[in-house]
ROSE-460714 format. One record per residue: x, y, z of N, C-alpha, C in turn. Coordinates in nm, 3 decimals. Example, Ala and Ser with C-alpha at 12.3 -4.5 7.8 and 13.67 -1.06 7.14 Angstrom:
2
<pt <1.319 -0.569 0.780> <1.230 -0.450 0.780> <1.320 -0.330 0.780>>
<pt <1.285 -0.225 0.708> <1.367 -0.106 0.714> <1.290 0.003 0.787>>
//
This chain:
230
<pt <-7.018 -6.616 -5.432> <-7.022 -6.528 -5.521> <-6.877 -6.520 -5.600>>
<pt <-6.975 -6.462 -5.718> <-6.946 -6.458 -5.863> <-6.796 -6.394 -5.857>>
<pt <-6.728 -6.426 -5.978> <-6.585 -6.303 -5.945> <-6.696 -6.173 -6.071>>
<pt <-6.539 -6.059 -6.012> <-6.610 -5.990 -6.095> <-6.459 -5.855 -6.163>>
<pt <-6.467 -5.857 -6.229> <-6.330 -5.730 -6.264> <-6.343 -5.650 -6.161>>
<pt <-6.459 -5.547 -6.162> <-6.435 -5.396 -6.041> <-6.328 -5.447 -5.931>>
<pt <-6.419 -5.568 -5.855> <-6.314 -5.624 -5.722> <-6.166 -5.673 -5.737>>
<pt <-6.138 -5.725 -5.880> <-5.998 -5.738 -5.916> <-5.939 -5.632 -5.979>>
<pt <-5.980 -5.540 -5.974> <-5.913 -5.386 -6.048> <-5.872 -5.273 -5.873>>
<pt <-6.000 -5.318 -5.849> <-5.949 -5.211 -5.713> <-5.809 -5.305 -5.586>>
<pt <-5.801 -5.387 -5.633> <-5.688 -5.490 -5.587> <-5.565 -5.484 -5.646>>
<pt <-5.607 -5.400 -5.797> <-5.478 -5.414 -5.914> <-5.430 -5.289 -5.869>>
<pt <-5.565 -5.235 -5.811> <-5.469 -5.028 -5.778> <-5.417 -5.065 -5.601>>
<pt <-5.465 -5.142 -5.563> <-5.419 -5.144 -5.442> <-5.238 -5.230 -5.416>>
<pt <-5.228 -5.305 -5.480> <-5.075 -5.409 -5.550> <-5.022 -5.306 -5.614>>
<pt <-5.110 -5.204 -5.728> <-5.016 -5.116 -5.777> <-4.910 -5.048 -5.702>>
<pt <-4.985 -4.967 -5.610> <-4.942 -4.881 -5.481> <-4.798 -4.906 -5.455>>
<pt <-4.822 -5.041 -5.397> <-4.685 -5.114 -5.320> <-4.577 -5.124 -5.415>>
<pt <-4.653 -5.173 -5.583> <-4.559 -5.179 -5.653> <-4.437 -5.054 -5.644>>
<pt <-4.493 -4.931 -5.654> <-4.453 -4.784 -5.697> <-4.370 -4.820 -5.568>>
<pt <-4.416 -4.818 -5.426> <-4.353 -4.818 -5.304> <-4.228 -4.866 -5.249>>
<pt <-4.247 -4.997 -5.278> <-4.093 -5.114 -5.272> <-4.045 -5.214 -5.376>>
<pt <-3.940 -5.224 -5.404> <-3.924 -5.321 -5.461> <-3.920 -5.474 -5.434>>
<pt <-3.934 -5.533 -5.543> <-3.953 -5.654 -5.513> <-4.081 -5.749 -5.493>>
<pt <-4.126 -5.672 -5.521> <-4.299 -5.747 -5.401> <-4.409 -5.839 -5.472>>
<pt <-4.325 -5.878 -5.595> <-4.311 -6.029 -5.649> <-4.294 -6.104 -5.556>>
<pt <-4.172 -6.082 -5.462> <-4.142 -6.195 -5.461> <-4.224 -6.206 -5.274>>
<pt <-4.249 -6.077 -5.226> <-4.310 -6.086 -5.121> <-4.407 -6.142 -5.128>>
<pt <-4.492 -6.113 -5.270> <-4.641 -6.210 -5.261> <-4.581 -6.366 -5.263>>
<pt <-4.547 -6.374 -5.338> <-4.505 -6.519 -5.405> <-4.482 -6.612 -5.177>>
<pt <-4.402 -6.527 -5.143> <-4.356 -6.596 -5.020> <-4.466 -6.553 -4.906>>
<pt <-4.569 -6.488 -4.911> <-4.732 -6.517 -4.857> <-4.827 -6.587 -4.938>>
<pt <-4.768 -6.654 -5.032> <-4.893 -6.742 -5.107> <-4.813 -6.885 -5.056>>
<pt <-4.755 -6.920 -4.983> <-4.623 -7.011 -4.982> <-4.518 -7.072 -5.018>>
<pt <-4.477 -6.980 -5.092> <-4.357 -6.963 -5.221> <-4.353 -7.039 -5.322>>
<pt <-4.497 -7.014 -5.382> <-4.505 -7.056 -5.493> <-4.608 -7.003 -5.576>>
<pt <-4.663 -6.953 -5.676> <-4.669 -6.921 -5.811> <-4.626 -6.775 -5.878>>
<pt <-4.531 -6.822 -5.846> <-4.416 -6.737 -5.940> <-4.383 -6.799 -6.079>>
<pt <-4.372 -6.767 -6.172> <-4.399 -6.820 -6.365> <-4.231 -6.860 -6.315>>
<pt <-4.283 -6.910 -6.438> <-4.136 -6.975 -6.431> <-3.986 -6.880 -6.497>>
<pt <-3.895 -6.888 -6.474> <-3.824 -6.765 -6.463> <-3.780 -6.767 -6.645>>
<pt <-3.813 -6.843 -6.764> <-3.797 -6.896 -6.911> <-3.875 -6.762 -6.945>>
<pt <-3.939 -6.746 -6.851> <-4.059 -6.636 -6.911> <-3.998 -6.486 -6.916>>
<pt <-3.942 -6.378 -6.964> <-3.844 -6.326 -6.950> <-3.964 -6.205 -7.091>>
<pt <-3.917 -6.031 -7.031> <-3.965 -5.930 -7.115> <-3.864 -5.961 -7.265>>
<pt <-3.921 -5.941 -7.389> <-3.869 -5.914 -7.468> <-3.903 -5.768 -7.546>>
<pt <-3.922 -5.679 -7.497> <-3.908 -5.593 -7.480> <-3.948 -5.446 -7.401>>
<pt <-4.001 -5.434 -7.355> <-3.907 -5.333 -7.202> <-4.040 -5.403 -7.104>>
<pt <-3.945 -5.402 -7.034> <-3.961 -5.432 -6.931> <-4.052 -5.330 -6.794>>
<pt <-4.133 -5.434 -6.711> <-4.228 -5.298 -6.645> <-4.228 -5.366 -6.554>>
<pt <-4.300 -5.265 -6.391> <-4.369 -5.301 -6.272> <-4.437 -5.224 -6.318>>
<pt <-4.545 -5.348 -6.266> <-4.736 -5.279 -6.303> <-4.788 -5.446 -6.231>>
<pt <-4.888 -5.352 -6.210> <-5.038 -5.491 -6.178> <-5.146 -5.492 -6.254>>
<pt <-5.156 -5.587 -6.267> <-5.238 -5.544 -6.435> <-5.377 -5.706 -6.347>>
<pt <-5.491 -5.671 -6.458> <-5.632 -5.784 -6.434> <-5.561 -5.908 -6.564>>
<pt <-5.591 -6.036 -6.482> <-5.601 -6.114 -6.630> <-5.678 -6.135 -6.662>>
<pt <-5.643 -6.168 -6.806> <-5.753 -6.179 -6.909> <-5.691 -6.364 -6.981>>
<pt <-5.750 -6.428 -6.966> <-5.665 -6.584 -7.036> <-5.711 -6.614 -7.186>>
<pt <-5.601 -6.658 -7.234> <-5.666 -6.670 -7.339> <-5.625 -6.828 -7.338>>
<pt <-5.666 -6.940 -7.428> <-5.594 -7.108 -7.373> <-5.617 -7.130 -7.608>>
<pt <-5.488 -7.113 -7.625> <-5.493 -7.182 -7.773> <-5.459 -7.329 -7.812>>
<pt <-5.502 -7.365 -7.940> <-5.450 -7.466 -7.978> <-5.394 -7.506 -8.103>>
<pt <-5.294 -7.570 -8.057> <-5.161 -7.553 -8.140> <-5.114 -7.465 -8.200>>
<pt <-5.119 -7.420 -8.317> <-5.049 -7.279 -8.362> <-5.098 -7.183 -8.404>>
<pt <-5.278 -7.174 -8.336> <-5.372 -7.155 -8.398> <-5.356 -6.982 -8.281>>
<pt <-5.376 -6.930 -8.381> <-5.345 -6.765 -8.278> <-5.551 -6.668 -8.230>>
<pt <-5.647 -6.739 -8.300> <-5.748 -6.701 -8.319> <-5.784 -6.710 -8.173>>
<pt <-5.754 -6.754 -8.055> <-5.853 -6.679 -7.875> <-5.714 -6.605 -7.837>>
<pt <-5.648 -6.598 -7.881> <-5.508 -6.463 -7.875> <-5.596 -6.324 -7.948>>
<pt <-5.654 -6.330 -8.045> <-5.675 -6.170 -8.109> <-5.840 -6.194 -8.051>>
<pt <-5.936 -6.288 -8.031> <-6.040 -6.267 -7.953> <-6.031 -6.204 -7.770>>
<pt <-5.935 -6.250 -7.727> <-5.887 -6.173 -7.631> <-5.866 -6.057 -7.632>>
<pt <-5.795 -6.024 -7.724> <-5.746 -5.868 -7.750> <-5.925 -5.777 -7.798>>
<pt <-5.922 -5.821 -7.867> <-6.157 -5.807 -7.851> <-6.206 -5.811 -7.780>>
<pt <-6.207 -5.879 -7.685> <-6.247 -5.880 -7.535> <-6.195 -5.797 -7.435>>
<pt <-6.134 -5.742 -7.449> <-6.007 -5.668 -7.347> <-6.066 -5.514 -7.310>>
<pt <-6.025 -5.529 -7.139> <-6.059 -5.366 -7.121> <-5.912 -5.324 -7.090>>
<pt <-5.915 -5.159 -7.088> <-5.813 -5.103 -6.982> <-5.746 -5.172 -6.863>>
<pt <-5.582 -5.156 -6.886> <-5.531 -5.250 -6.753> <-5.514 -5.449 -6.741>>
<pt <-5.612 -5.442 -6.862> <-5.570 -5.612 -6.861> <-5.451 -5.699 -6.915>>
<pt <-5.448 -5.744 -6.868> <-5.277 -5.848 -6.900> <-5.347 -5.940 -6.978>>
<pt <-5.311 -5.918 -7.093> <-5.374 -6.044 -7.149> <-5.261 -6.175 -7.165>>
<pt <-5.273 -6.276 -7.113> <-5.209 -6.417 -7.020> <-5.243 -6.527 -7.151>>
<pt <-5.162 -6.625 -7.250> <-5.142 -6.730 -7.327> <-5.129 -6.847 -7.259>>
<pt <-5.205 -6.920 -7.320> <-5.197 -7.086 -7.252> <-5.132 -7.121 -7.441>>
<pt <-5.013 -7.144 -7.419> <-4.962 -7.151 -7.543> <-4.872 -7.319 -7.556>>
<pt <-4.863 -7.384 -7.406> <-4.842 -7.481 -7.399> <-4.691 -7.510 -7.474>>
<pt <-4.611 -7.415 -7.444> <-4.481 -7.408 -7.500> <-4.460 -7.424 -7.655>>
<pt <-4.525 -7.413 -7.689> <-4.521 -7.461 -7.851> <-4.432 -7.317 -7.909>>
<pt <-4.338 -7.339 -7.980> <-4.258 -7.233 -8.048> <-4.235 -7.242 -8.178>>
<pt <-4.312 -7.352 -8.280> <-4.287 -7.352 -8.411> <-4.349 -7.212 -8.441>>
<pt <-4.383 -7.166 -8.393> <-4.521 -6.981 -8.435> <-4.509 -6.954 -8.335>>
<pt <-4.517 -6.861 -8.391> <-4.583 -6.667 -8.287> <-4.708 -6.688 -8.256>>
<pt <-4.726 -6.603 -8.111> <-4.846 -6.590 -8.091> <-4.909 -6.440 -8.093>>
<pt <-4.787 -6.377 -8.117> <-4.806 -6.234 -8.075> <-4.722 -6.147 -8.193>>
<pt <-4.737 -6.033 -8.233> <-4.684 -5.982 -8.370> <-4.684 -5.820 -8.360>>
<pt <-4.675 -5.745 -8.453> <-4.682 -5.598 -8.427> <-4.847 -5.589 -8.487>>
<pt <-4.926 -5.654 -8.519> <-5.001 -5.617 -8.558> <-5.156 -5.614 -8.385>>
<pt <-5.141 -5.769 -8.375> <-5.198 -5.785 -8.209> <-5.170 -5.627 -8.173>>
<pt <-5.034 -5.642 -8.084> <-4.936 -5.551 -8.054> <-5.015 -5.411 -8.045>>
<pt <-5.010 -5.361 -8.180> <-5.145 -5.225 -8.226> <-5.240 -5.259 -8.148>>
<pt <-5.342 -5.352 -8.231> <-5.447 -5.441 -8.179> <-5.481 -5.367 -7.984>>
<pt <-5.398 -5.434 -7.927> <-5.390 -5.428 -7.788> <-5.408 -5.267 -7.734>>
<pt <-5.318 -5.224 -7.775> <-5.223 -5.085 -7.758> <-5.406 -4.987 -7.815>>
<pt <-5.514 -5.036 -7.890> <-5.604 -4.931 -7.918> <-5.703 -4.984 -7.799>>
<pt <-5.676 -5.076 -7.773> <-5.770 -5.169 -7.655> <-5.755 -5.166 -7.536>>
<pt <-5.690 -5.059 -7.488> <-5.555 -5.058 -7.351> <-5.508 -5.143 -7.271>>
<pt <-5.492 -5.273 -7.366> <-5.441 -5.355 -7.286> <-5.273 -5.347 -7.229>>
<pt <-5.246 -5.382 -7.084> <-5.141 -5.345 -7.044> <-4.991 -5.381 -7.106>>
<pt <-4.997 -5.530 -7.075> <-4.891 -5.603 -7.127> <-4.954 -5.786 -7.200>>
<pt <-4.867 -5.798 -7.267> <-4.951 -5.979 -7.295> <-4.838 -6.075 -7.194>>
<pt <-4.868 -6.168 -7.186> <-4.787 -6.296 -7.098> <-4.818 -6.402 -7.221>>
<pt <-4.676 -6.532 -7.236> <-4.684 -6.683 -7.267> <-4.606 -6.707 -7.278>>
<pt <-4.616 -6.851 -7.278> <-4.514 -6.969 -7.261> <-4.492 -6.951 -7.391>>
<pt <-4.499 -6.890 -7.477> <-4.474 -6.965 -7.606> <-4.404 -6.855 -7.693>>
<pt <-4.387 -6.824 -7.782> <-4.290 -6.732 -7.852> <-4.359 -6.609 -7.935>>
<pt <-4.333 -6.495 -7.954> <-4.360 -6.381 -8.079> <-4.285 -6.397 -8.169>>
<pt <-4.309 -6.222 -8.189> <-4.256 -6.237 -8.379> <-4.252 -6.067 -8.416>>
<pt <-4.186 -5.973 -8.448> <-4.194 -5.856 -8.443> <-4.136 -5.784 -8.343>>
<pt <-4.036 -5.825 -8.311> <-3.975 -5.780 -8.185> <-3.956 -5.649 -8.201>>
<pt <-3.852 -5.671 -8.323> <-3.826 -5.518 -8.354> <-3.857 -5.362 -8.358>>
<pt <-4.036 -5.429 -8.428> <-4.141 -5.321 -8.427> <-4.192 -5.312 -8.281>>
<pt <-4.260 -5.439 -8.201> <-4.231 -5.467 -8.073> <-4.196 -5.320 -7.983>>
<pt <-4.026 -5.361 -7.992> <-3.987 -5.267 -7.887> <-4.012 -5.174 -7.945>>
<pt <-3.976 -5.072 -8.085> <-4.047 -4.952 -8.106> <-4.136 -4.893 -8.015>>
<pt <-4.264 -4.973 -8.066> <-4.382 -4.971 -8.002> <-4.397 -4.948 -7.820>>
<pt <-4.227 -5.015 -7.752> <-4.243 -5.022 -7.647> <-4.420 -5.110 -7.538>>
<pt <-4.446 -5.166 -7.633> <-4.537 -5.285 -7.553> <-4.486 -5.373 -7.468>>
<pt <-4.536 -5.401 -7.352> <-4.446 -5.514 -7.237> <-4.534 -5.652 -7.321>>
<pt <-4.362 -5.735 -7.367> <-4.401 -5.876 -7.362> <-4.331 -5.919 -7.319>>
<pt <-4.352 -6.047 -7.258> <-4.359 -6.109 -7.144> <-4.352 -6.303 -7.229>>
<pt <-4.280 -6.336 -7.348> <-4.290 -6.493 -7.395> <-4.117 -6.572 -7.327>>
<pt <-4.074 -6.700 -7.422> <-3.991 -6.739 -7.419> <-3.904 -6.743 -7.524>>
<pt <-3.965 -6.684 -7.614> <-3.849 -6.656 -7.680> <-3.912 -6.562 -7.860>>
<pt <-3.852 -6.596 -7.940> <-3.848 -6.544 -8.084> <-3.909 -6.653 -8.188>>
<pt <-3.949 -6.587 -8.281> <-3.967 -6.722 -8.416> <-4.050 -6.635 -8.522>>
<pt <-3.981 -6.664 -8.638> <-3.995 -6.538 -8.783> <-4.198 -6.638 -8.852>>
<pt <-4.220 -6.733 -8.770> <-4.302 -6.835 -8.855> <-4.476 -6.737 -8.784>>
<pt <-4.555 -6.701 -8.824> <-4.680 -6.658 -8.807> <-4.782 -6.766 -8.767>>
<pt <-4.875 -6.754 -8.688> <-4.935 -6.844 -8.691> <-5.099 -6.808 -8.707>>
<pt <-5.167 -6.957 -8.732> <-5.241 -6.985 -8.765> <-5.388 -6.888 -8.748>>
<pt <-5.473 -6.874 -8.844> <-5.626 -6.810 -8.763> <-5.736 -6.885 -8.836>>
<pt <-5.739 -6.993 -8.773> <-5.867 -7.089 -8.792> <-5.987 -7.054 -8.727>>
<pt <-5.951 -7.004 -8.595> <-6.099 -7.023 -8.536> <-6.137 -7.160 -8.357>>
<pt <-5.991 -7.166 -8.351> <-6.000 -7.298 -8.233> <-5.947 -7.206 -8.119>>
<pt <-5.936 -7.238 -7.996> <-5.922 -7.193 -7.893> <-6.006 -7.127 -7.801>>
<pt <-5.984 -7.056 -7.625> <-6.113 -7.017 -7.585> <-6.054 -6.896 -7.569>>
<pt <-6.163 -6.807 -7.464> <-6.076 -6.698 -7.371> <-6.189 -6.726 -7.242>>
<pt <-6.116 -6.636 -7.153> <-6.200 -6.648 -7.023> <-6.173 -6.798 -6.920>>
<pt <-6.087 -6.861 -6.953> <-6.084 -7.027 -6.925> <-5.936 -7.047 -6.809>>
<pt <-6.004 -7.128 -6.712> <-5.840 -7.207 -6.647> <-5.784 -7.205 -6.733>>
<pt <-5.600 -7.125 -6.721> <-5.454 -7.237 -6.814> <-5.406 -7.202 -6.734>>
<pt <-5.289 -7.265 -6.763> <-5.140 -7.269 -6.778> <-5.076 -7.190 -6.845>>
<pt <-4.988 -7.104 -6.770> <-4.853 -7.034 -6.806> <-4.748 -7.015 -6.726>>
<pt <-4.648 -7.031 -6.807> <-4.555 -7.064 -6.683> <-4.528 -7.149 -6.574>>
<pt <-4.569 -7.245 -6.555> <-4.628 -7.360 -6.421> <-4.695 -7.291 -6.338>>
<pt <-4.761 -7.209 -6.362> <-4.888 -7.097 -6.291> <-5.028 -7.162 -6.333>>
<pt <-5.142 -7.173 -6.274> <-5.277 -7.195 -6.305> <-5.304 -7.062 -6.310>>
<pt <-5.392 -6.995 -6.393> <-5.395 -6.813 -6.390> <-5.565 -6.862 -6.500>>
<pt <-5.660 -6.760 -6.329> <-5.763 -6.755 -6.400> <-5.800 -6.602 -6.477>>
<pt <-5.923 -6.588 -6.535> <-5.954 -6.486 -6.522> <-5.955 -6.427 -6.453>>
<pt <-5.984 -6.244 -6.403> <-5.945 -6.156 -6.296> <-5.835 -6.183 -6.179>>
<pt <-5.780 -6.313 -6.191> <-5.637 -6.340 -6.084> <-5.588 -6.160 -6.077>>
<pt <-5.523 -6.119 -6.047> <-5.427 -6.005 -5.990> <-5.281 -6.035 -6.088>>
<pt <-5.256 -6.016 -6.171> <-5.064 -6.026 -6.232> <-4.997 -5.936 -6.175>>
<pt <-4.892 -5.985 -6.135> <-4.770 -5.882 -6.041> <-4.631 -5.932 -6.147>>
<pt <-4.556 -5.785 -6.162> <-4.479 -5.780 -6.255> <-4.370 -5.708 -6.225>>
<pt <-4.231 -5.738 -6.213> <-4.141 -5.630 -6.136> <-4.036 -5.715 -6.252>>
<pt <-3.937 -5.676 -6.167> <-3.731 -5.752 -6.204> <-3.745 -5.857 -6.150>>
<pt <-3.819 -5.902 -6.096> <-3.824 -6.047 -6.039> <-3.882 -6.150 -6.138>>
<pt <-3.987 -6.062 -6.216> <-4.045 -6.165 -6.265> <-4.164 -6.180 -6.227>>
<pt <-4.254 -6.269 -6.274> <-4.420 -6.243 -6.281> <-4.485 -6.352 -6.152>>
<pt <-4.589 -6.313 -6.066> <-4.642 -6.400 -5.997> <-4.800 -6.340 -5.993>>
<pt <-4.866 -6.486 -5.993> <-4.975 -6.506 -6.007> <-5.060 -6.456 -5.882>>
<pt <-5.143 -6.364 -5.864> <-5.222 -6.383 -5.755> <-5.418 -6.430 -5.732>>
<pt <-5.467 -6.586 -5.699> <-5.615 -6.588 -5.748> <-5.653 -6.511 -5.721>>
<pt <-5.805 -6.406 -5.731> <-5.912 -6.355 -5.696> <-5.910 -6.398 -5.599>>
<pt <-5.952 -6.546 -5.540> <-6.039 -6.591 -5.420> <-5.925 -6.561 -5.312>>
<pt <-5.788 -6.511 -5.339> <-5.684 -6.523 -5.213> <-5.651 -6.362 -5.208>>
<pt <-5.678 -6.298 -5.271> <-5.622 -6.111 -5.323> <-5.644 -6.051 -5.203>>
<pt <-5.738 -6.047 -5.098> <-5.763 -5.974 -4.944> <-5.618 -6.014 -4.844>>
<pt <-5.650 -6.119 -4.851> <-5.544 -6.210 -4.792> <-5.332 -6.205 -4.811>>
<pt <-5.411 -6.169 -4.949> <-5.244 -6.194 -5.029> <-5.183 -6.048 -5.015>>
<pt <-5.297 -5.953 -5.044> <-5.333 -5.848 -5.023> <-5.239 -5.757 -4.888>>
<pt <-5.322 -5.774 -4.741> <-5.241 -5.802 -4.648> <-5.116 -5.839 -4.581>>
<pt <-5.099 -5.945 -4.618> <-4.974 -5.996 -4.578> <-4.886 -5.977 -4.655>>
<pt <-4.890 -5.949 -4.874> <-4.769 -5.885 -4.874> <-4.758 -5.707 -4.812>>
<pt <-4.827 -5.697 -4.820> <-4.798 -5.512 -4.738> <-4.761 -5.558 -4.603>>
<pt <-4.785 -5.596 -4.542> <-4.705 -5.673 -4.415> <-4.565 -5.746 -4.414>>
<pt <-4.560 -5.767 -4.520> <-4.416 -5.855 -4.476> <-4.353 -5.685 -4.606>>
<pt <-4.381 -5.634 -4.663> <-4.305 -5.476 -4.774> <-4.273 -5.415 -4.601>>
<pt <-4.359 -5.409 -4.542> <-4.335 -5.331 -4.415> <-4.209 -5.396 -4.312>>
<pt <-4.244 -5.493 -4.304> <-4.110 -5.585 -4.216> <-3.997 -5.598 -4.272>>
<pt <-4.000 -5.572 -4.445> <-3.902 -5.630 -4.507> <-3.786 -5.485 -4.516>>
<pt <-3.817 -5.362 -4.502> <-3.718 -5.241 -4.503> <-3.716 -5.215 -4.310>>
<pt <-3.798 -5.274 -4.242> <-3.694 -5.242 -4.089> <-3.593 -5.362 -4.110>>
<pt <-3.653 -5.458 -4.185> <-3.529 -5.566 -4.164> <-3.342 -5.476 -4.236>>
<pt <-3.413 -5.468 -4.319> <-3.305 -5.382 -4.395> <-3.217 -5.250 -4.382>>
<pt <-3.298 -5.190 -4.286> <-3.231 -5.099 -4.203> <-3.148 -5.139 -4.122>>
<pt <-3.188 -5.245 -4.051> <-3.137 -5.344 -3.932> <-2.966 -5.336 -4.019>>
<pt <-3.018 -5.446 -4.125> <-2.865 -5.468 -4.224> <-2.769 -5.342 -4.288>>
<pt <-2.814 -5.250 -4.310> <-2.721 -5.164 -4.307> <-2.690 -5.070 -4.271>>
<pt <-2.721 -5.092 -4.155> <-2.640 -5.046 -3.989> <-2.543 -5.148 -3.905>>
<pt <-2.525 -5.264 -3.985> <-2.405 -5.290 -3.940> <-2.453 -5.478 -3.912>>
<pt <-2.579 -5.501 -3.903> <-2.637 -5.655 -3.871> <-2.635 -5.721 -3.947>>
<pt <-2.647 -5.861 -3.905> <-2.600 -6.000 -4.012> <-2.777 -6.048 -3.953>>
<pt <-2.820 -6.127 -4.169> <-2.961 -6.199 -4.116> <-2.938 -6.303 -4.018>>
<pt <-2.784 -6.336 -4.033> <-2.774 -6.488 -3.920> <-2.850 -6.473 -3.752>>
<pt <-2.783 -6.325 -3.733> <-2.791 -6.281 -3.622> <-2.974 -6.225 -3.615>>
<pt <-3.008 -6.162 -3.675> <-3.199 -6.112 -3.687> <-3.257 -6.232 -3.637>>
<pt <-3.207 -6.374 -3.701> <-3.285 -6.477 -3.721> <-3.263 -6.570 -3.627>>
<pt <-3.169 -6.604 -3.590> <-3.096 -6.716 -3.462> <-3.072 -6.834 -3.508>>
<pt <-2.980 -6.785 -3.642> <-3.009 -6.908 -3.716> <-2.922 -6.985 -3.645>>
<pt <-2.800 -7.006 -3.579> <-2.764 -7.086 -3.425> <-2.858 -7.169 -3.408>>
<pt <-2.922 -7.123 -3.319> <-3.034 -7.193 -3.260> <-3.116 -7.301 -3.390>>
<pt <-3.130 -7.163 -3.469> <-3.237 -7.276 -3.607> <-3.130 -7.382 -3.674>>
<pt <-3.045 -7.391 -3.648> <-2.896 -7.549 -3.715> <-2.895 -7.619 -3.606>>
<pt <-2.889 -7.567 -3.430> <-2.870 -7.698 -3.345> <-2.993 -7.736 -3.266>>
<pt <-3.106 -7.697 -3.388> <-3.208 -7.742 -3.333> <-3.256 -7.861 -3.429>>
<pt <-3.215 -7.879 -3.571> <-3.226 -7.950 -3.647> <-3.194 -8.108 -3.607>>
<pt <-3.262 -8.224 -3.633> <-3.201 -8.344 -3.658> <-3.029 -8.361 -3.669>>
<pt <-3.074 -8.350 -3.808> <-2.967 -8.395 -3.879> <-2.808 -8.270 -3.846>>
<pt <-2.785 -8.229 -3.759> <-2.673 -8.069 -3.731> <-2.597 -8.157 -3.679>>
<pt <-2.449 -8.099 -3.714> <-2.338 -8.154 -3.685> <-2.204 -8.046 -3.640>>
<pt <-2.150 -8.026 -3.553> <-2.102 -7.908 -3.593> <-1.938 -7.989 -3.573>>
<pt <-1.858 -7.919 -3.690> <-1.731 -8.036 -3.686> <-1.639 -7.909 -3.641>>
<pt <-1.542 -7.944 -3.560> <-1.441 -7.890 -3.591> <-1.347 -7.914 -3.598>>
<pt <-1.277 -7.739 -3.647> <-1.188 -7.724 -3.776> <-1.047 -7.810 -3.740>>
<pt <-0.994 -7.840 -3.790> <-0.901 -7.935 -3.751> <-0.718 -7.874 -3.811>>
<pt <-0.682 -7.836 -3.691> <-0.510 -7.778 -3.729> <-0.454 -7.848 -3.859>>
//
């Protein structure tokens, strides 16, 4: 069965409700995906930090050409998060004030790139969420190279259009389209369980006691309990 944006947006709404109700949903989602699919911590908010879910729209660039990014904005719909594969290139910016204004006009929710942006002072005034690995004064070229809606890599994670992007204070998590229902259900259950654990810890328990860390440690092959020397 092919992918469609309507299904992706249904899960954007579901994950957004989790983000609104709980803290650190990105952490729980990554745990539920086998402790993977969290982008590198080098990708940080350059303007307004947000807590949101959105539908990925990918752009794959070539060199310092920003044509694919512009094209992605033109093809974007409200609630999309544009994710740019810029190959870690830092000699020119892949996003600036004009692209930001265009994205706002199209209803784009945020932009993520493993590359640089510029016009950051103007973008901060606009409060548009930009996640990148830095800023650069140089502008990229517009030569018509690149593509959109193709598989890309960003922040060490494979991203496809219609994957669901989760953003909070911990960073960025990518939920693959084909795993949306499974990851959503597991994340929801984990957040509810974490709330119960947190309540017990606040009441005086320790995490070691709750998971029986002594039994776990003594069951491992290389465990040695060393007596304290007086």
